[in-house]
PDB file of N, CA, C and O in Angstrom, chain B, residues numbered from 101:
ATOM      1  N   MET B 101       0.334 215.966 -19.255  1.00  0.00           N
ATOM      2  CA  MET B 101      -0.351 215.783 -17.993  1.00  0.00           C
ATOM      3  C   MET B 101       0.150 214.519 -17.268  1.00  0.00           C
ATOM      4  O   MET B 101       0.372 214.521 -16.057  1.00  0.00           O
ATOM      5  N   PHE B 102       0.315 213.451 -18.046  1.00  0.00           N
ATOM      6  CA  PHE B 102       0.785 212.198 -17.468  1.00  0.00           C
ATOM      7  C   PHE B 102       2.161 212.370 -16.829  1.00  0.00           C
ATOM      8  O   PHE B 102       2.420 211.840 -15.748  1.00  0.00           O
ATOM      9  N   VAL B 103       3.035 213.107 -17.498  1.00  0.00           N
ATOM     10  CA  VAL B 103       4.387 213.323 -16.990  1.00  0.00           C
ATOM     11  C   VAL B 103       4.341 214.079 -15.664  1.00  0.00           C
ATOM     12  O   VAL B 103       5.128 213.786 -14.765  1.00  0.00           O
ATOM     13  N   LYS B 104       3.444 215.036 -15.527  1.00  0.00           N
ATOM     14  CA  LYS B 104       3.313 215.796 -14.285  1.00  0.00           C
ATOM     15  C   LYS B 104       2.847 214.894 -13.142  1.00  0.00           C
ATOM     16  O   LYS B 104       3.371 214.973 -12.031  1.00  0.00           O
ATOM     17  N   VAL B 105       1.874 214.047 -13.415  1.00  0.00           N
ATOM     18  CA  VAL B 105       1.351 213.144 -12.394  1.00  0.00           C
ATOM     19  C   VAL B 105       2.441 212.170 -11.946  1.00  0.00           C
ATOM     20  O   VAL B 105       2.612 211.939 -10.749  1.00  0.00           O
ATOM     21  N   VAL B 106       3.166 211.610 -12.887  1.00  0.00           N
ATOM     22  CA  VAL B 106       4.237 210.678 -12.561  1.00  0.00           C
ATOM     23  C   VAL B 106       5.325 211.387 -11.760  1.00  0.00           C
ATOM     24  O   VAL B 106       5.865 210.826 -10.807  1.00  0.00           O
ATOM     25  N   THR B 107       5.645 212.617 -12.147  1.00  0.00           N
ATOM     26  CA  THR B 107       6.664 213.372 -11.425  1.00  0.00           C
ATOM     27  C   THR B 107       6.245 213.630  -9.987  1.00  0.00           C
ATOM     28  O   THR B 107       7.045 213.466  -9.066  1.00  0.00           O
ATOM     29  N   VAL B 108       4.993 214.033  -9.791  1.00  0.00           N
ATOM     30  CA  VAL B 108       4.501 214.288  -8.436  1.00  0.00           C
ATOM     31  C   VAL B 108       4.521 213.005  -7.614  1.00  0.00           C
ATOM     32  O   VAL B 108       4.954 213.013  -6.462  1.00  0.00           O
ATOM     33  N   LEU B 109       4.059 211.917  -8.191  1.00  0.00           N
ATOM     34  CA  LEU B 109       4.059 210.641  -7.474  1.00  0.00           C
ATOM     35  C   LEU B 109       5.486 210.186  -7.155  1.00  0.00           C
ATOM     36  O   LEU B 109       5.737 209.631  -6.085  1.00  0.00           O
ATOM     37  N   LEU B 110       6.397 210.417  -8.058  1.00  0.00           N
ATOM     38  CA  LEU B 110       7.785 210.055  -7.823  1.00  0.00           C
ATOM     39  C   LEU B 110       8.384 210.874  -6.683  1.00  0.00           C
ATOM     40  O   LEU B 110       9.100 210.338  -5.838  1.00  0.00           O
ATOM     41  N   VAL B 111       8.093 212.164  -6.662  1.00  0.00           N
ATOM     42  CA  VAL B 111       8.598 213.027  -5.591  1.00  0.00           C
ATOM     43  C   VAL B 111       8.019 212.601  -4.252  1.00  0.00           C
ATOM     44  O   VAL B 111       8.739 212.545  -3.255  1.00  0.00           O
ATOM     45  N   VAL B 112       6.730 212.300  -4.218  1.00  0.00           N
ATOM     46  CA  VAL B 112       6.094 211.857  -2.976  1.00  0.00           C
ATOM     47  C   VAL B 112       6.696 210.527  -2.528  1.00  0.00           C
ATOM     48  O   VAL B 112       6.966 210.335  -1.342  1.00  0.00           O
ATOM     49  N   GLY B 113       6.902 209.629  -3.451  1.00  0.00           N
ATOM     50  CA  GLY B 113       7.487 208.338  -3.111  1.00  0.00           C
ATOM     51  C   GLY B 113       8.893 208.455  -2.561  1.00  0.00           C
ATOM     52  O   GLY B 113       9.232 207.791  -1.582  1.00  0.00           O
ATOM     53  N   VAL B 114       9.707 209.280  -3.169  1.00  0.00           N
ATOM     54  CA  VAL B 114      11.079 209.475  -2.696  1.00  0.00           C
ATOM     55  C   VAL B 114      11.079 210.140  -1.324  1.00  0.00           C
ATOM     56  O   VAL B 114      11.853 209.756  -0.447  1.00  0.00           O
ATOM     57  N   ALA B 115      10.217 211.131  -1.137  1.00  0.00           N
ATOM     58  CA  ALA B 115      10.150 211.823   0.155  1.00  0.00           C
ATOM     59  C   ALA B 115       9.706 210.867   1.251  1.00  0.00           C
ATOM     60  O   ALA B 115      10.215 210.919   2.370  1.00  0.00           O
ATOM     61  N   THR B 116       8.758 209.994   0.930  1.00  0.00           N
ATOM     62  CA  THR B 116       8.269 209.024   1.919  1.00  0.00           C
ATOM     63  C   THR B 116       9.350 208.003   2.248  1.00  0.00           C
ATOM     64  O   THR B 116       9.529 207.638   3.410  1.00  0.00           O
ATOM     65  N   ALA B 117      10.061 207.545   1.244  1.00  0.00           N
ATOM     66  CA  ALA B 117      11.106 206.533   1.464  1.00  0.00           C
ATOM     67  C   ALA B 117      12.301 207.120   2.204  1.00  0.00           C
ATOM     68  O   ALA B 117      13.022 206.389   2.883  1.00  0.00           O
ATOM     69  N   ALA B 118      12.522 208.410   2.086  1.00  0.00           N
ATOM     70  CA  ALA B 118      13.682 209.040   2.709  1.00  0.00           C
ATOM     71  C   ALA B 118      13.497 209.257   4.206  1.00  0.00           C
ATOM     72  O   ALA B 118      14.475 209.467   4.923  1.00  0.00           O
ATOM     73  N   ARG B 119      12.266 209.211   4.685  1.00  0.00           N
ATOM     74  CA  ARG B 119      12.019 209.416   6.115  1.00  0.00           C
ATOM     75  C   ARG B 119      12.511 208.224   6.905  1.00  0.00           C
ATOM     76  O   ARG B 119      12.325 207.087   6.470  1.00  0.00           O
ATOM     77  N   PRO B 120      13.133 208.445   8.051  1.00  0.00           N
ATOM     78  CA  PRO B 120      13.536 207.309   8.878  1.00  0.00           C
ATOM     79  C   PRO B 120      12.309 206.632   9.484  1.00  0.00           C
ATOM     80  O   PRO B 120      11.287 207.272   9.731  1.00  0.00           O
ATOM     81  N   ALA B 121      12.427 205.352   9.713  1.00  0.00           N
ATOM     82  CA  ALA B 121      11.319 204.594  10.303  1.00  0.00           C
ATOM     83  C   ALA B 121      11.104 205.045  11.741  1.00  0.00           C
ATOM     84  O   ALA B 121      12.066 205.330  12.453  1.00  0.00           O
ATOM     85  N   PRO B 122       9.844 205.111  12.172  1.00  0.00           N
ATOM     86  CA  PRO B 122       9.601 205.508  13.564  1.00  0.00           C
ATOM     87  C   PRO B 122      10.131 204.443  14.523  1.00  0.00           C
ATOM     88  O   PRO B 122       9.916 203.247  14.327  1.00  0.00           O
ATOM     89  N   MET B 123      10.823 204.899  15.558  1.00  0.00           N
ATOM     90  CA  MET B 123      11.418 203.969  16.498  1.00  0.00           C
ATOM     91  C   MET B 123      11.016 204.264  17.930  1.00  0.00           C
ATOM     92  O   MET B 123      11.656 203.783  18.865  1.00  0.00           O
ATOM     93  N   SER B 124       9.983 205.033  18.109  1.00  0.00           N
ATOM     94  CA  SER B 124       9.621 205.422  19.465  1.00  0.00           C
ATOM     95  C   SER B 124       9.227 204.208  20.309  1.00  0.00           C
ATOM     96  O   SER B 124       9.614 204.116  21.473  1.00  0.00           O
ATOM     97  N   MET B 125       8.466 203.284  19.736  1.00  0.00           N
ATOM     98  CA  MET B 125       8.060 202.105  20.500  1.00  0.00           C
ATOM     99  C   MET B 125       9.268 201.232  20.809  1.00  0.00           C
ATOM    100  O   MET B 125       9.387 200.712  21.918  1.00  0.00           O
ATOM    101  N   ASP B 126      10.165 201.065  19.843  1.00  0.00           N
ATOM    102  CA  ASP B 126      11.363 200.268  20.087  1.00  0.00           C
ATOM    103  C   ASP B 126      12.206 200.904  21.185  1.00  0.00           C
ATOM    104  O   ASP B 126      12.732 200.209  22.054  1.00  0.00           O
ATOM    105  N   ARG B 127      12.331 202.210  21.143  1.00  0.00           N
ATOM    106  CA  ARG B 127      13.128 202.918  22.141  1.00  0.00           C
ATOM    107  C   ARG B 127      12.485 202.797  23.517  1.00  0.00           C
ATOM    108  O   ARG B 127      13.177 202.619  24.519  1.00  0.00           O
ATOM    109  N   GLN B 128      11.159 202.895  23.561  1.00  0.00           N
ATOM    110  CA  GLN B 128      10.457 202.754  24.839  1.00  0.00           C
ATOM    111  C   GLN B 128      10.672 201.363  25.424  1.00  0.00           C
ATOM    112  O   GLN B 128      10.857 201.214  26.631  1.00  0.00           O
ATOM    113  N   LEU B 129      10.647 200.354  24.574  1.00  0.00           N
ATOM    114  CA  LEU B 129      10.857 198.982  25.036  1.00  0.00           C
ATOM    115  C   LEU B 129      12.269 198.809  25.586  1.00  0.00           C
ATOM    116  O   LEU B 129      12.457 198.199  26.638  1.00  0.00           O
ATOM    117  N   VAL B 130      13.253 199.340  24.880  1.00  0.00           N
ATOM    118  CA  VAL B 130      14.634 199.247  25.343  1.00  0.00           C
ATOM    119  C   VAL B 130      14.796 199.977  26.670  1.00  0.00           C
ATOM    120  O   VAL B 130      15.440 199.468  27.587  1.00  0.00           O
ATOM    121  N   ASP B 131      14.211 201.174  26.774  1.00  0.00           N
ATOM    122  CA  ASP B 131      14.291 201.922  28.031  1.00  0.00           C
ATOM    123  C   ASP B 131      13.664 201.148  29.184  1.00  0.00           C
ATOM    124  O   ASP B 131      14.218 201.103  30.282  1.00  0.00           O
ATOM    125  N   MET B 132      12.503 200.538  28.931  1.00  0.00           N
ATOM    126  CA  MET B 132      11.825 199.774  29.973  1.00  0.00           C
ATOM    127  C   MET B 132      12.674 198.576  30.405  1.00  0.00           C
ATOM    128  O   MET B 132      12.814 198.309  31.598  1.00  0.00           O
ATOM    129  N   LEU B 133      13.237 197.858  29.433  1.00  0.00           N
ATOM    130  CA  LEU B 133      14.060 196.699  29.761  1.00  0.00           C
ATOM    131  C   LEU B 133      15.303 197.099  30.541  1.00  0.00           C
ATOM    132  O   LEU B 133      15.704 196.400  31.472  1.00  0.00           O
ATOM    133  N   MET B 134      15.909 198.205  30.176  1.00  0.00           N
ATOM    134  CA  MET B 134      17.080 198.676  30.907  1.00  0.00           C
ATOM    135  C   MET B 134      16.705 199.069  32.333  1.00  0.00           C
ATOM    136  O   MET B 134      17.444 198.786  33.276  1.00  0.00           O
ATOM    137  N   HIS B 135      15.562 199.719  32.484  1.00  0.00           N
ATOM    138  CA  HIS B 135      15.109 200.133  33.816  1.00  0.00           C
ATOM    139  C   HIS B 135      14.905 198.909  34.712  1.00  0.00           C
ATOM    140  O   HIS B 135      15.355 198.891  35.858  1.00  0.00           O
ATOM    141  N   TYR B 136      14.229 197.893  34.185  1.00  0.00           N
ATOM    142  CA  TYR B 136      13.973 196.709  34.998  1.00  0.00           C
ATOM    143  C   TYR B 136      15.245 195.893  35.229  1.00  0.00           C
ATOM    144  O   TYR B 136      15.370 195.213  36.248  1.00  0.00           O
ATOM    145  N   SER B 137      16.178 195.958  34.297  1.00  0.00           N
ATOM    146  CA  SER B 137      17.449 195.272  34.495  1.00  0.00           C
ATOM    147  C   SER B 137      18.205 195.882  35.671  1.00  0.00           C
ATOM    148  O   SER B 137      18.790 195.161  36.479  1.00  0.00           O
ATOM    149  N   VAL B 138      18.193 197.196  35.764  1.00  0.00           N
ATOM    150  CA  VAL B 138      18.853 197.878  36.882  1.00  0.00           C
ATOM    151  C   VAL B 138      18.144 197.538  38.188  1.00  0.00           C
ATOM    152  O   VAL B 138      18.797 197.290  39.201  1.00  0.00           O
ATOM    153  N   GLU B 139      16.821 197.526  38.172  1.00  0.00           N
ATOM    154  CA  GLU B 139      16.071 197.199  39.392  1.00  0.00           C
ATOM    155  C   GLU B 139      16.313 195.759  39.833  1.00  0.00           C
ATOM    156  O   GLU B 139      16.433 195.486  41.028  1.00  0.00           O
ATOM    157  N   ARG B 140      16.386 194.836  38.874  1.00  0.00           N
ATOM    158  CA  ARG B 140      16.658 193.436  39.233  1.00  0.00           C
ATOM    159  C   ARG B 140      18.012 193.300  39.897  1.00  0.00           C
ATOM    160  O   ARG B 140      18.163 192.559  40.868  1.00  0.00           O
ATOM    161  N   ALA B 141      18.990 194.009  39.380  1.00  0.00           N
ATOM    162  CA  ALA B 141      20.327 193.932  39.963  1.00  0.00           C
ATOM    163  C   ALA B 141      20.361 194.552  41.354  1.00  0.00           C
ATOM    164  O   ALA B 141      21.117 194.114  42.221  1.00  0.00           O
ATOM    165  N   ALA B 142      19.537 195.573  41.557  1.00  0.00           N
ATOM    166  CA  ALA B 142      19.535 196.260  42.848  1.00  0.00           C
ATOM    167  C   ALA B 142      18.776 195.486  43.917  1.00  0.00           C
ATOM    168  O   ALA B 142      19.041 195.666  45.106  1.00  0.00           O
ATOM    169  N   ASN B 143      17.843 194.634  43.524  1.00  0.00           N
ATOM    170  CA  ASN B 143      17.016 193.942  44.508  1.00  0.00           C
ATOM    171  C   ASN B 143      16.790 192.490  44.077  1.00  0.00           C
ATOM    172  O   ASN B 143      15.701 192.156  43.610  1.00  0.00           O
ATOM    173  N   PRO B 144      17.777 191.638  44.222  1.00  0.00           N
ATOM    174  CA  PRO B 144      17.632 190.250  43.782  1.00  0.00           C
ATOM    175  C   PRO B 144      16.552 189.480  44.539  1.00  0.00           C
ATOM    176  O   PRO B 144      15.961 188.557  43.978  1.00  0.00           O
ATOM    177  N   ALA B 145      16.280 189.829  45.787  1.00  0.00           N
ATOM    178  CA  ALA B 145      15.238 189.126  46.546  1.00  0.00           C
ATOM    179  C   ALA B 145      13.868 189.363  45.919  1.00  0.00           C
ATOM    180  O   ALA B 145      13.050 188.447  45.835  1.00  0.00           O
ATOM    181  N   LEU B 146      13.622 190.590  45.482  1.00  0.00           N
ATOM    182  CA  LEU B 146      12.349 190.900  44.825  1.00  0.00           C
ATOM    183  C   LEU B 146      12.233 190.143  43.508  1.00  0.00           C
ATOM    184  O   LEU B 146      11.169 189.631  43.161  1.00  0.00           O
ATOM    185  N   THR B 147      13.346 190.082  42.784  1.00  0.00           N
ATOM    186  CA  THR B 147      13.350 189.350  41.515  1.00  0.00           C
ATOM    187  C   THR B 147      12.994 187.882  41.746  1.00  0.00           C
ATOM    188  O   THR B 147      12.167 187.324  41.025  1.00  0.00           O
ATOM    189  N   GLN B 148      13.603 187.269  42.728  1.00  0.00           N
ATOM    190  CA  GLN B 148      13.311 185.863  43.025  1.00  0.00           C
ATOM    191  C   GLN B 148      11.867 185.683  43.454  1.00  0.00           C
ATOM    192  O   GLN B 148      11.210 184.730  43.036  1.00  0.00           O
ATOM    193  N   TYR B 149      11.368 186.588  44.285  1.00  0.00           N
ATOM    194  CA  TYR B 149       9.976 186.521  44.739  1.00  0.00           C
ATOM    195  C   TYR B 149       9.030 186.593  43.545  1.00  0.00           C
ATOM    196  O   TYR B 149       8.095 185.801  43.434  1.00  0.00           O
ATOM    197  N   CYS B 150       9.282 187.546  42.658  1.00  0.00           N
ATOM    198  CA  CYS B 150       8.387 187.716  41.506  1.00  0.00           C
ATOM    199  C   CYS B 150       8.431 186.504  40.578  1.00  0.00           C
ATOM    200  O   CYS B 150       7.394 186.057  40.088  1.00  0.00           O
ATOM    201  N   PHE B 151       9.641 185.969  40.336  1.00  0.00           N
ATOM    202  CA  PHE B 151       9.724 184.769  39.508  1.00  0.00           C
ATOM    203  C   PHE B 151       8.959 183.620  40.143  1.00  0.00           C
ATOM    204  O   PHE B 151       8.213 182.922  39.457  1.00  0.00           O
ATOM    205  N   ASN B 152       9.132 183.416  41.434  1.00  0.00           N
ATOM    206  CA  ASN B 152       8.427 182.334  42.108  1.00  0.00           C
ATOM    207  C   ASN B 152       6.921 182.538  42.088  1.00  0.00           C
ATOM    208  O   ASN B 152       6.164 181.568  42.051  1.00  0.00           O
ATOM    209  N   ARG B 153       6.487 183.772  42.112  1.00  0.00           N
ATOM    210  CA  ARG B 153       5.056 184.057  42.120  1.00  0.00           C
ATOM    211  C   ARG B 153       4.447 183.909  40.734  1.00  0.00           C
ATOM    212  O   ARG B 153       3.386 183.301  40.591  1.00  0.00           O
ATOM    213  N   TYR B 154       5.103 184.458  39.704  1.00  0.00           N
ATOM    214  CA  TYR B 154       4.488 184.534  38.381  1.00  0.00           C
ATOM    215  C   TYR B 154       4.840 183.386  37.444  1.00  0.00           C
ATOM    216  O   TYR B 154       4.125 183.164  36.467  1.00  0.00           O
ATOM    217  N   LEU B 155       5.905 182.659  37.704  1.00  0.00           N
ATOM    218  CA  LEU B 155       6.267 181.559  36.823  1.00  0.00           C
ATOM    219  C   LEU B 155       5.188 180.476  36.744  1.00  0.00           C
ATOM    220  O   LEU B 155       4.899 180.007  35.643  1.00  0.00           O
ATOM    221  N   PRO B 156       4.578 180.056  37.861  1.00  0.00           N
ATOM    222  CA  PRO B 156       3.489 179.075  37.749  1.00  0.00           C
ATOM    223  C   PRO B 156       2.293 179.617  36.947  1.00  0.00           C
ATOM    224  O   PRO B 156       1.647 178.870  36.212  1.00  0.00           O
ATOM    225  N   ILE B 157       2.010 180.894  37.091  1.00  0.00           N
ATOM    226  CA  ILE B 157       0.904 181.502  36.332  1.00  0.00           C
ATOM    227  C   ILE B 157       1.230 181.476  34.844  1.00  0.00           C
ATOM    228  O   ILE B 157       0.388 181.115  34.022  1.00  0.00           O
ATOM    229  N   LEU B 158       2.458 181.863  34.503  1.00  0.00           N
ATOM    230  CA  LEU B 158       2.868 181.840  33.099  1.00  0.00           C
ATOM    231  C   LEU B 158       2.877 180.417  32.545  1.00  0.00           C
ATOM    232  O   LEU B 158       2.484 180.189  31.400  1.00  0.00           O
ATOM    233  N   ASP B 159       3.323 179.466  33.355  1.00  0.00           N
ATOM    234  CA  ASP B 159       3.308 178.062  32.927  1.00  0.00           C
ATOM    235  C   ASP B 159       1.889 177.579  32.638  1.00  0.00           C
ATOM    236  O   ASP B 159       1.662 176.853  31.670  1.00  0.00           O
ATOM    237  N   ALA B 160       0.944 177.980  33.470  1.00  0.00           N
ATOM    238  CA  ALA B 160      -0.454 177.585  33.262  1.00  0.00           C
ATOM    239  C   ALA B 160      -0.991 178.179  31.959  1.00  0.00           C
ATOM    240  O   ALA B 160      -1.687 177.499  31.204  1.00  0.00           O
ATOM    241  N   HIS B 161      -0.670 179.443  31.697  1.00  0.00           N
ATOM    242  CA  HIS B 161      -1.115 180.065  30.444  1.00  0.00           C
ATOM    243  C   HIS B 161      -0.460 179.393  29.241  1.00  0.00           C
ATOM    244  O   HIS B 161      -1.098 179.194  28.208  1.00  0.00           O
ATOM    245  N   SER B 162       0.806 179.050  29.382  1.00  0.00           N
ATOM    246  CA  SER B 162       1.510 178.380  28.296  1.00  0.00           C
ATOM    247  C   SER B 162       0.904 177.009  28.013  1.00  0.00           C
ATOM    248  O   SER B 162       0.738 176.628  26.854  1.00  0.00           O
ATOM    249  N   ALA B 163       0.578 176.277  29.059  1.00  0.00           N
ATOM    250  CA  ALA B 163      -0.041 174.954  28.886  1.00  0.00           C
ATOM    251  C   ALA B 163      -1.410 175.083  28.233  1.00  0.00           C
ATOM    252  O   ALA B 163      -1.760 174.284  27.365  1.00  0.00           O
ATOM    253  N   GLU B 164      -2.188 176.084  28.646  1.00  0.00           N
ATOM    254  CA  GLU B 164      -3.506 176.307  28.042  1.00  0.00           C
ATOM    255  C   GLU B 164      -3.368 176.657  26.568  1.00  0.00           C
ATOM    256  O   GLU B 164      -4.125 176.161  25.734  1.00  0.00           O
ATOM    257  N   TYR B 165      -2.401 177.513  26.247  1.00  0.00           N
ATOM    258  CA  TYR B 165      -2.158 177.871  24.851  1.00  0.00           C
ATOM    259  C   TYR B 165      -1.784 176.626  24.045  1.00  0.00           C
ATOM    260  O   TYR B 165      -2.279 176.432  22.935  1.00  0.00           O
ATOM    261  N   SER B 166      -0.920 175.792  24.598  1.00  0.00           N
ATOM    262  CA  SER B 166      -0.507 174.577  23.888  1.00  0.00           C
ATOM    263  C   SER B 166      -1.686 173.651  23.628  1.00  0.00           C
ATOM    264  O   SER B 166      -1.813 173.085  22.542  1.00  0.00           O
ATOM    265  N   ARG B 167      -2.556 173.498  24.640  1.00  0.00           N
ATOM    266  CA  ARG B 167      -3.741 172.646  24.450  1.00  0.00           C
ATOM    267  C   ARG B 167      -4.652 173.213  23.363  1.00  0.00           C
ATOM    268  O   ARG B 167      -5.134 172.473  22.505  1.00  0.00           O
ATOM    269  N   GLU B 168      -4.886 174.520  23.400  1.00  0.00           N
ATOM    270  CA  GLU B 168      -5.766 175.142  22.410  1.00  0.00           C
ATOM    271  C   GLU B 168      -5.154 175.092  21.012  1.00  0.00           C
ATOM    272  O   GLU B 168      -5.861 174.881  20.027  1.00  0.00           O
ATOM    273  N   TYR B 169      -3.851 175.285  20.933  1.00  0.00           N
ATOM    274  CA  TYR B 169      -3.176 175.213  19.637  1.00  0.00           C
ATOM    275  C   TYR B 169      -3.268 173.806  19.071  1.00  0.00           C
ATOM    276  O   TYR B 169      -3.519 173.626  17.879  1.00  0.00           O
ATOM    277  N   GLN B 170      -3.067 172.812  19.920  1.00  0.00           N
ATOM    278  CA  GLN B 170      -3.183 171.420  19.486  1.00  0.00           C
ATOM    279  C   GLN B 170      -4.607 171.120  19.018  1.00  0.00           C
ATOM    280  O   GLN B 170      -4.807 170.463  17.997  1.00  0.00           O
ATOM    281  N   ALA B 171      -5.594 171.606  19.773  1.00  0.00           N
ATOM    282  CA  ALA B 171      -6.993 171.396  19.387  1.00  0.00           C
ATOM    283  C   ALA B 171      -7.291 172.060  18.046  1.00  0.00           C
ATOM    284  O   ALA B 171      -8.015 171.503  17.221  1.00  0.00           O
ATOM    285  N   CYS B 172      -6.739 173.236  17.831  1.00  0.00           N
ATOM    286  CA  CYS B 172      -6.932 173.925  16.557  1.00  0.00           C
ATOM    287  C   CYS B 172      -6.331 173.104  15.418  1.00  0.00           C
ATOM    288  O   CYS B 172      -6.957 172.929  14.373  1.00  0.00           O
ATOM    289  N   GLY B 173      -5.112 172.602  15.628  1.00  0.00           N
ATOM    290  CA  GLY B 173      -4.482 171.771  14.609  1.00  0.00           C
ATOM    291  C   GLY B 173      -5.261 170.492  14.348  1.00  0.00           C
ATOM    292  O   GLY B 173      -5.380 170.054  13.203  1.00  0.00           O
ATOM    293  N   ASP B 174      -5.794 169.890  15.413  1.00  0.00           N
ATOM    294  CA  ASP B 174      -6.597 168.669  15.248  1.00  0.00           C
ATOM    295  C   ASP B 174      -7.857 168.952  14.446  1.00  0.00           C
ATOM    296  O   ASP B 174      -8.240 168.159  13.586  1.00  0.00           O
ATOM    297  N   SER B 175      -8.508 170.086  14.728  1.00  0.00           N
ATOM    298  CA  SER B 175      -9.737 170.397  14.000  1.00  0.00           C
ATOM    299  C   SER B 175      -9.426 170.702  12.529  1.00  0.00           C
ATOM    300  O   SER B 175     -10.227 170.381  11.651  1.00  0.00           O
ATOM    301  N   LEU B 176      -8.289 171.308  12.261  1.00  0.00           N
ATOM    302  CA  LEU B 176      -7.898 171.559  10.878  1.00  0.00           C
ATOM    303  C   LEU B 176      -7.621 170.239  10.162  1.00  0.00           C
ATOM    304  O   LEU B 176      -8.021 170.066   9.011  1.00  0.00           O
ATOM    305  N   ASN B 177      -6.945 169.312  10.831  1.00  0.00           N
ATOM    306  CA  ASN B 177      -6.649 168.012  10.223  1.00  0.00           C
ATOM    307  C   ASN B 177      -7.913 167.233   9.926  1.00  0.00           C
ATOM    308  O   ASN B 177      -7.955 166.482   8.951  1.00  0.00           O
ATOM    309  N   ARG B 178      -8.955 167.393  10.748  1.00  0.00           N
ATOM    310  CA  ARG B 178     -10.223 166.712  10.470  1.00  0.00           C
ATOM    311  C   ARG B 178     -10.902 167.286   9.234  1.00  0.00           C
ATOM    312  O   ARG B 178     -11.623 166.577   8.532  1.00  0.00           O
ATOM    313  N   LEU B 179     -10.675 168.572   8.965  1.00  0.00           N
ATOM    314  CA  LEU B 179     -11.290 169.207   7.795  1.00  0.00           C
ATOM    315  C   LEU B 179     -10.576 168.854   6.503  1.00  0.00           C
ATOM    316  O   LEU B 179     -11.169 168.894   5.425  1.00  0.00           O
ATOM    317  N   ILE B 180      -9.303 168.509   6.612  1.00  0.00           N
ATOM    318  CA  ILE B 180      -8.523 168.224   5.407  1.00  0.00           C
ATOM    319  C   ILE B 180      -8.794 166.830   4.901  1.00  0.00           C
ATOM    320  O   ILE B 180      -8.222 166.418   3.892  1.00  0.00           O
TER     321      ILE B 180
END
């Protein structure tokens, strides 16, 4: 009985390992990046406008993250 169970588990394990890893999300990301790369090249004025509009917003979020991360580290150091 033990040999049968081990054999079944071995077959299932080999079948699972033989399957290729799912790449649909990776492929979707690559497709999206390629699409936006083509659009950026086709309309540089829009690209510049968007960077000028969203870069300050991203900078503000980055600064907030840095402050919160520092505060987290400080609170951990107080506990140690």
